[in-house]
C-alpha positions in Angstrom: 148.9 69.1 3.7 145.3 67.8 4.2 144.9 64.7 6.3 141.8 62.6 6.0 141.2 62.6 9.8 142.0 66.3 10.3 139.3 68.0 12.4 138.0 71.4 11.8 135.3 73.7 13.1 132.3 75.0 11.1 130.1 77.7 12.5 126.5 77.5 11.2 123.2 78.9 12.4 124.7 79.9 15.7 126.4 76.6 16.5 129.9 75.2 16.1 130.3 71.8 14.6 133.4 69.7 14.8 133.8 67.9 11.5 136.2 65.5 9.7 136.0 63.2 6.8 133.2 60.8 7.7 131.6 62.9 10.5 127.9 63.5 10.5 128.3 67.1 9.3 130.7 66.0 6.5 128.4 63.3 5.3 125.4 65.7 5.2 127.4 68.2 3.2 128.6 65.5 0.9 125.1 64.2 0.2 124.0 67.7 -0.7 127.1 68.2 -2.9 126.3 65.0 -4.8 122.6 65.8 -5.3 121.6 63.0 -2.9 118.6 63.2 -0.7 119.2 63.6 3.0 119.6 60.2 4.7 121.5 60.7 8.0 124.6 58.4 8.5 128.3 58.7 9.3 131.5 56.8 9.4 133.3 56.9 12.8 136.6 55.7 11.3 136.4 57.9 8.2 134.2 57.6 5.1 134.2 54.0 3.8 136.3 52.7 6.7 134.9 50.5 9.4 131.2 50.3 10.0 128.7 52.9 8.9 126.3 54.3 11.6 122.8 54.8 10.2 120.1 57.1 11.5 118.5 54.5 13.8 121.8 54.2 15.7 122.7 57.9 15.7 122.2 60.2 18.7 120.0 63.3 18.4 123.2 65.5 18.3 124.6 63.4 15.4 121.4 63.6 13.4 121.4 67.4 14.0 125.0 67.7 12.8 124.2 65.7 9.7 121.3 68.0 8.7 123.4 71.0 9.6 126.0 69.8 7.1 123.4 69.2 4.5 121.8 72.6 5.0 125.2 74.3 5.1 126.1 73.0 1.7 122.7 73.9 0.3 123.3 77.5 1.5 127.0 78.0 1.0 128.4 75.1 -1.1 128.2 74.1 -4.6 126.9 71.0 -6.4 128.8 68.4 -8.3 128.5 69.0 -12.0 128.5 65.7 -13.9 
């Protein structure tokens, strides 16, 4: 059974990203999925829980993971059909 805080690894462009619901990689892929523009952010406690971390408070590695998630979905994922 899927758990909201379950971590997984995604290999993309020669790098391994650890991702979970709310992580920078996850949020990037979700923004791509929902046809949103890229705007780096993440939720340390899970999407919609606790405080959001926006780009000005993100580390370079977190911003990179966000864009990797966005690009990963653009290349391998689908798009939400309304």
